C-alpha positions as CSV (number, residue, x, y, z in Angstrom):
1,M,0.0,0.0,0.0
2,L,2.7,2.5,1.0
3,H,4.7,2.0,-2.1
4,R,1.7,2.8,-4.3
5,I,1.1,6.0,-2.3
6,W,4.7,6.9,-2.7
7,L,4.6,6.3,-6.4
8,G,1.3,8.2,-6.7
9,F,2.9,11.4,-5.3
10,F,5.5,11.4,-8.1
11,L,3.0,10.6,-10.9
12,L,0.5,13.2,-9.7
13,A,3.3,15.8,-9.3
14,F,4.5,15.1,-12.8
15,A,1.0,15.3,-14.3
16,S,0.4,18.6,-12.4
17,A,3.7,20.0,-13.6
18,L,2.9,19.2,-17.2
19,Y,-0.4,21.1,-16.8
20,Q,1.3,24.0,-15.2
21,W,3.8,24.1,-18.1
22,L,1.7,23.4,-21.1
23,G,-1.6,24.7,-19.8
24,Q,-0.6,27.7,-17.7
25,G,2.7,28.6,-19.3
26,D,4.7,28.1,-16.1
27,S,8.1,27.2,-17.5
28,E,9.8,27.2,-14.0
29,V,7.7,24.4,-12.5
30,F,10.2,21.7,-13.2
31,Q,13.0,23.8,-11.7
32,R,11.0,24.2,-8.5
33,M,10.4,20.4,-8.4
34,V,14.1,19.5,-8.9
35,S,15.0,22.1,-6.3
36,S,12.6,20.5,-3.9
37,L,14.3,17.1,-4.4
38,F,17.6,18.6,-3.2
39,D,16.0,20.6,-0.4
40,M,14.1,17.7,1.0
41,A,17.1,15.4,0.7
42,S,19.1,17.8,2.8
43,L,16.2,18.3,5.2
44,S,15.9,14.5,5.8
45,V,19.5,14.3,6.9
46,E,19.2,17.5,9.1
47,L,16.1,16.0,10.8
48,A,17.8,12.7,11.4
49,I,20.9,14.3,12.8
50,G,18.8,16.6,14.9
51,L,17.1,13.5,16.4
52,I,20.4,11.9,17.5
53,G,20.7,14.0,20.6
54,L,17.0,13.6,21.5
55,M,17.0,9.9,20.9
56,A,20.2,9.4,22.9
57,L,18.8,11.4,25.8
58,W,15.5,9.6,26.0
59,L,16.8,6.1,25.4
60,G,19.3,6.8,28.2
61,V,16.5,7.9,30.5
62,V,14.4,4.8,29.5
63,A,17.5,2.6,30.3
64,L,17.5,4.1,33.8
65,G,13.8,3.4,34.2
66,E,14.4,-0.2,33.2
67,A,17.3,-0.6,35.6
68,S,15.3,1.0,38.5
69,G,12.5,-1.5,38.2
70,L,9.9,1.2,37.6
71,V,9.4,0.1,34.0
72,D,8.5,-3.4,35.2
73,K,6.0,-2.1,37.7
74,L,4.4,0.1,35.1
75,A,4.3,-2.9,32.7
76,R,2.5,-5.0,35.2
77,L,0.0,-2.3,35.9
78,L,-0.9,-1.8,32.3
79,S,-0.5,-5.4,31.2
80,P,-4.2,-6.4,31.5
81,L,-5.3,-3.6,29.1
82,F,-2.5,-4.2,26.6
83,R,-2.9,-7.9,26.7
84,R,-6.5,-7.5,25.5
85,L,-5.7,-4.8,22.9
86,M,-2.5,-6.6,21.8
87,P,-2.8,-10.3,22.7
88,E,0.5,-11.2,21.1
89,V,2.4,-9.0,23.6
90,P,3.3,-11.0,26.8
91,A,2.5,-9.6,30.2
92,G,5.3,-7.5,31.5
93,H,7.1,-7.2,28.2
94,P,9.3,-4.0,27.8
95,A,7.1,-2.9,24.9
96,I,4.3,-2.1,27.3
97,S,6.2,0.5,29.3
98,S,7.8,1.9,26.1
99,M,4.3,2.4,24.5
100,T,3.0,3.9,27.7
101,L,5.8,6.5,27.9
102,N,5.4,7.4,24.3
103,L,1.7,7.9,24.4
104,S,2.1,9.9,27.7
105,A,4.5,12.2,26.0
106,N,2.1,12.8,23.1
107,V,-0.7,13.6,25.6
108,L,1.5,16.2,27.1
109,G,2.3,17.7,23.7
110,L,6.0,16.7,24.0
111,D,6.6,15.7,20.4
112,N,10.4,15.7,20.7
113,A,10.2,13.3,23.7
114,A,7.6,11.1,22.0
115,T,9.6,10.2,18.9
116,P,12.6,8.4,20.5
117,L,10.3,6.7,23.0
118,G,8.0,5.6,20.1
119,I,10.9,4.2,18.1
120,K,12.1,2.2,21.2
121,A,8.5,0.9,21.6
122,M,8.5,-0.2,17.9
123,K,11.8,-2.0,18.4
124,D,10.5,-3.8,21.5
125,L,7.4,-4.9,19.5
126,Q,9.6,-6.0,16.6
127,S,11.3,-8.4,18.9
128,L,8.0,-10.3,19.1
129,N,7.3,-10.0,15.3
130,P,7.5,-13.4,13.6
131,T,7.8,-11.8,10.2
132,P,10.2,-8.8,10.6
133,A,9.4,-7.2,7.2
134,V,5.6,-7.2,7.8
135,A,4.0,-5.1,10.6
136,S,2.3,-7.1,13.3
137,N,-1.1,-6.3,14.7
138,A,0.4,-4.8,17.8
139,Q,2.7,-2.6,15.7
140,V,-0.2,-1.4,13.6
141,L,-2.4,-0.6,16.6
142,F,0.4,1.2,18.3
143,L,1.2,3.3,15.2
144,V,-2.5,4.2,14.8
145,L,-2.8,5.2,18.5
146,N,0.4,7.2,18.1
147,T,-0.7,9.1,15.1
148,S,-4.1,9.9,16.6
149,S,-3.2,10.2,20.3
150,V,-4.9,12.8,22.4
151,T,-2.9,16.0,22.7
152,L,-3.9,17.5,26.0
153,F,-1.5,20.5,25.9
154,P,-1.1,21.8,22.3
155,V,1.6,24.3,23.5
156,A,3.1,24.8,20.0
157,V,-0.2,25.9,18.5
158,L,-0.9,28.2,21.3
159,L,2.5,29.7,21.0
160,Y,2.2,30.4,17.3
161,R,-1.2,32.1,17.9
162,A,0.3,34.3,20.6
163,Q,3.2,35.3,18.5
164,M,0.9,36.3,15.7
165,G,-1.1,38.6,18.0
166,A,-4.2,36.5,18.8
167,E,-6.5,38.2,21.3
168,D,-7.0,34.9,23.1
169,P,-4.3,32.4,22.1
170,A,-5.9,29.6,24.2
171,A,-9.3,30.0,22.4
172,V,-8.5,26.9,20.4
173,F,-7.6,24.7,23.4
174,L,-11.0,23.0,23.9
175,P,-11.8,22.6,20.2
176,I,-8.4,20.9,19.7
177,L,-9.0,18.6,22.7
178,I,-12.4,17.6,21.3
179,A,-11.1,17.0,17.8
180,T,-8.1,15.0,18.8
181,S,-10.2,12.9,21.1
182,C,-12.5,12.0,18.2
183,S,-9.4,11.1,16.2
184,T,-8.1,8.7,18.9
185,L,-11.5,7.1,19.3
186,A,-11.9,6.6,15.6
187,G,-8.4,5.1,15.2
188,L,-9.0,2.7,18.0
189,L,-12.4,1.6,16.8
190,V,-11.4,1.1,13.1
191,T,-8.2,-0.8,14.0
192,A,-10.1,-3.0,16.5
193,W,-12.7,-3.7,13.8
194,V,-10.0,-4.8,11.3
195,Q,-8.1,-6.8,13.9
196,K,-11.3,-8.2,15.5
197,I,-10.4,-6.9,19.0
198,D,-13.3,-7.3,21.5
199,L,-13.7,-3.8,23.0
200,R,-16.6,-5.0,25.2
201,D,-14.2,-6.6,27.6
202,T,-14.6,-5.3,31.2
203,V,-11.0,-4.2,31.5
204,V,-11.0,-2.3,28.2
205,L,-14.3,-0.6,29.0
206,G,-13.1,0.3,32.5
207,S,-9.8,1.6,31.4
208,L,-11.3,3.7,28.6
209,G,-14.0,5.0,31.0
210,L,-11.4,6.0,33.6
211,A,-9.2,7.7,31.0
212,F,-12.1,9.8,29.6
213,A,-13.4,10.6,33.1
214,S,-10.0,11.9,34.1
215,L,-9.8,13.9,30.9
216,L,-13.1,15.5,31.5
217,A,-12.2,16.4,35.1
218,L,-9.0,18.0,33.9
219,V,-10.8,19.9,31.2
220,A,-13.3,21.1,33.8
221,W,-10.4,22.5,35.9
222,L,-8.6,24.1,33.0
223,G,-11.9,25.6,31.9
224,T,-11.9,27.7,35.1
225,L,-8.6,29.4,34.1
226,G,-8.2,32.5,32.1
227,A,-6.4,32.5,28.8
228,D,-3.0,33.6,30.1
229,E,-3.2,31.4,33.1
230,L,-4.3,28.4,31.0
231,Q,-1.3,28.7,28.7
232,R,1.1,29.2,31.7
233,Q,-0.3,26.2,33.5
234,S,-0.2,24.0,30.4
235,S,3.4,24.7,29.8
236,L,4.3,24.4,33.5
237,L,2.5,21.1,33.9
238,S,4.0,19.6,30.8
239,N,7.6,20.5,31.6
240,F,7.2,19.7,35.3
241,L,5.9,16.2,34.6
242,I,8.6,15.2,32.1
243,F,11.5,16.5,34.3
244,S,9.9,14.8,37.3
245,L,9.9,11.6,35.4
246,I,13.7,11.9,34.7
247,V,14.4,12.7,38.4
248,L,12.2,9.8,39.5
249,F,14.1,7.3,37.3
250,L,17.4,8.7,38.5
251,L,16.5,8.4,42.2
252,A,14.9,5.0,41.8
253,A,17.9,3.6,40.0
254,H,20.3,5.1,42.5
255,R,18.3,3.6,45.3
256,K,18.8,0.1,43.8
257,A,22.6,0.7,43.7
258,V,22.6,1.2,39.9
259,N,25.5,3.1,38.4
260,V,23.2,5.8,36.9
261,Y,25.9,7.4,34.7
262,E,27.1,4.2,33.0
263,T,23.5,2.9,32.6
264,F,22.5,6.2,30.9
265,I,25.5,6.1,28.6
266,E,24.7,2.5,27.5
267,G,21.2,3.4,26.7
268,A,22.1,6.6,24.9
269,K,24.5,4.8,22.6
270,Q,21.5,3.4,20.7
271,G,20.4,6.9,19.8
272,F,23.0,7.4,17.1
273,E,22.4,4.0,15.4
274,T,18.6,4.5,15.3
275,A,18.7,8.1,14.0
276,I,21.1,7.2,11.1
277,G,19.0,4.1,10.3
278,I,15.9,6.1,9.5
279,I,17.5,8.4,7.0
280,P,16.6,6.4,3.8
281,Y,12.9,6.1,4.9
282,L,12.6,9.7,5.9
283,L,14.3,10.8,2.6
284,A,11.9,8.8,0.5
285,M,8.8,10.3,2.1
286,L,10.1,13.9,2.2
287,V,11.2,14.1,-1.4
288,A,7.8,12.7,-2.6
289,I,5.9,15.3,-0.5
290,G,8.2,18.1,-1.7
291,C,7.6,17.3,-5.3
292,F,3.8,17.1,-4.8
293,R,3.7,20.5,-3.1
294,S,6.0,22.3,-5.6
295,S,4.3,20.9,-8.7
296,G,1.1,22.9,-7.8
297,A,-1.0,19.8,-7.4
298,L,-2.0,20.9,-3.9
299,D,-3.3,24.3,-5.3
300,L,-5.3,22.5,-8.0
301,L,-6.8,20.2,-5.4
302,M,-8.0,23.2,-3.3
303,D,-9.5,25.0,-6.2
304,G,-11.4,21.9,-7.2
305,L,-12.7,21.3,-3.7
306,R,-13.8,24.9,-3.3
307,Q,-15.8,24.8,-6.5
308,G,-17.4,21.5,-5.6
309,V,-18.5,22.8,-2.2
310,A,-19.9,26.0,-3.8
311,L,-22.0,23.9,-6.1
312,F,-24.0,22.7,-3.1
313,G,-24.4,26.2,-1.8
314,W,-22.4,25.4,1.3
315,D,-20.1,27.8,3.2
316,T,-16.7,27.5,1.6
317,R,-14.7,29.2,4.4
318,W,-13.5,25.9,5.8
319,V,-11.9,25.0,2.5
320,D,-9.4,27.8,3.1
321,A,-8.0,25.9,6.1
322,M,-7.8,22.5,4.3
323,P,-4.2,22.9,3.1
324,T,-3.3,22.5,6.8
325,A,-5.5,19.4,7.1
326,L,-4.2,17.8,3.9
327,M,-0.5,18.5,4.7
328,K,-0.8,17.4,8.3
329,P,-0.6,13.6,7.6
330,L,2.3,14.2,5.3
331,S,4.6,16.7,7.0
332,G,4.5,18.4,10.4
333,S,6.6,21.3,9.3
334,G,4.6,21.6,6.1
335,A,1.4,21.7,8.1
336,R,2.8,24.3,10.4
337,A,3.7,26.4,7.4
338,M,0.2,26.0,6.0
339,M,-1.3,27.0,9.3
340,I,0.8,30.1,9.6
341,D,0.1,31.1,6.0
342,T,-3.7,30.7,6.7
343,M,-3.5,32.8,9.9
344,N,-1.4,35.4,8.1
345,T,-3.7,35.6,5.1
346,F,-7.1,35.6,6.8
347,G,-6.2,36.8,10.3
348,V,-5.1,34.9,13.4
349,D,-8.5,35.2,15.0
350,S,-10.5,34.7,11.8
351,F,-12.7,31.6,11.3
352,Q,-10.1,30.2,8.8
353,G,-7.2,31.0,11.1
354,R,-8.7,29.4,14.2
355,L,-9.9,26.4,12.2
356,A,-6.4,25.9,10.8
357,A,-5.0,25.9,14.3
358,T,-7.6,23.4,15.4
359,M,-6.7,21.1,12.5
360,Q,-3.0,21.4,13.3
361,G,-3.6,20.1,16.8
362,S,-6.2,17.4,15.9
363,T,-4.0,14.7,14.4
364,E,-0.4,13.7,13.9
365,T,1.8,13.4,10.9
366,T,0.8,9.9,9.8
367,F,3.1,9.4,6.9
368,Y,6.1,10.8,8.9
369,V,5.4,8.6,11.9
370,L,4.9,5.5,9.6
371,A,8.1,6.2,7.7
372,V,10.2,6.8,10.8
373,Y,8.7,4.2,13.2
374,F,8.4,1.3,10.7
375,G,11.6,2.4,8.9
376,S,13.6,2.2,12.2
377,V,12.9,-1.6,12.4
378,G,13.0,-2.4,8.7
379,I,9.3,-3.0,8.1
380,R,8.4,-2.8,4.4
381,H,4.8,-3.9,4.5
382,A,2.6,-1.7,6.6
383,R,-0.6,-3.7,6.1
384,H,-3.7,-1.8,7.3
385,A,-1.7,0.8,9.3
386,L,-1.9,3.6,6.8
387,A,-5.6,3.1,6.0
388,C,-6.5,3.0,9.7
389,G,-4.3,6.0,10.4
390,L,-5.9,8.0,7.6
391,V,-9.4,7.1,9.0
392,A,-8.3,8.6,12.3
393,D,-7.0,11.7,10.6
394,A,-10.2,12.1,8.6
395,A,-12.2,11.8,11.9
396,G,-10.1,14.4,13.6
397,I,-10.3,16.9,10.7
398,S,-14.1,16.4,10.4
399,A,-14.5,16.9,14.1
400,A,-12.3,20.1,13.8
401,I,-14.6,21.5,11.1
402,A,-17.7,20.7,13.1
403,V,-16.3,22.1,16.4
404,A,-15.1,25.2,14.6
405,Y,-18.6,26.1,13.4
406,W,-19.8,25.4,17.0
407,F,-17.1,27.5,18.8
408,Y,-16.2,30.2,16.2
409,T,-19.4,31.3,14.6
């Protein structure tokens, strides 16, 4: 499936470029596309090198957690739930704690921390995979949950809005939370349906109920805060929790007479190997996306969508924010650029600007996560991972549009 999508990017980009040249007289379109090939190739290496330090740091921290015994305790606590969602993962397996830490980092909006933890989780799951080149059910479900996971503190989106002079930067907080929750629920349901997972199990229902009850309670508390205080508390809580986790692992490992320095170093050594290993997969995805964007295919798609919506007599304002939605599964930096362009064009507090911000926080970069996570363990056949991830993305984007008309009009 993924190789067809990748090929499709190039074929559509070539067709669009021919139209731009022969039909619109744009003789520089192929120059832009070739330039994008070189730019994206350089960017793939820059991103991978930039990940080395982060991966080394968090893999070192995880090594401390494993040596301290806290990882084992966490695994035993969550084992009943994951055993039902992922029956092929044994109770107490390291993958359980790795997945938990990764999803927790995503919830807190800590993207940089989530990536190395997610790659470690994928490697732990790969150790159980009987066919290393083909994604297992557990790996597919983990990837879908990762790309659609609830983002409780969309700090980056709030920061961009504040920098661009939004009257209330946190006005998109609750809409983002609702949209990303819909994305997570849709991702879990569609993957469970494909994999025939029984979600009616008492443990699953109880765990999901507790999670959403806690989420609602936190939302109720945050709803009592003003805009400035909400942003301050969000940032404070996120950073406090992640640093507290590091200190907890250090103290627990030291208490068990573990050499914390050497243990950290051994874990961090894996960061370099992992970051270098993902370069070919990251390169392949970024050059395809770059060509698609520079060929003008995205602009043609938006024009066609706008005309189709207008034929039904519907409000077309939401179409102006769709470049962010369409770019989000492909490229996080591209989606941020689209969001900023929309806010700059229509106004940061306009309907289109707020909707673009909501879309930015509603889902993750599915193609990027798929390329990096599966590429880090050499998986070539993603099975239904991409389709289920895109369903979750569609649910999140649809919810963002619906919530925008509820909150912003």
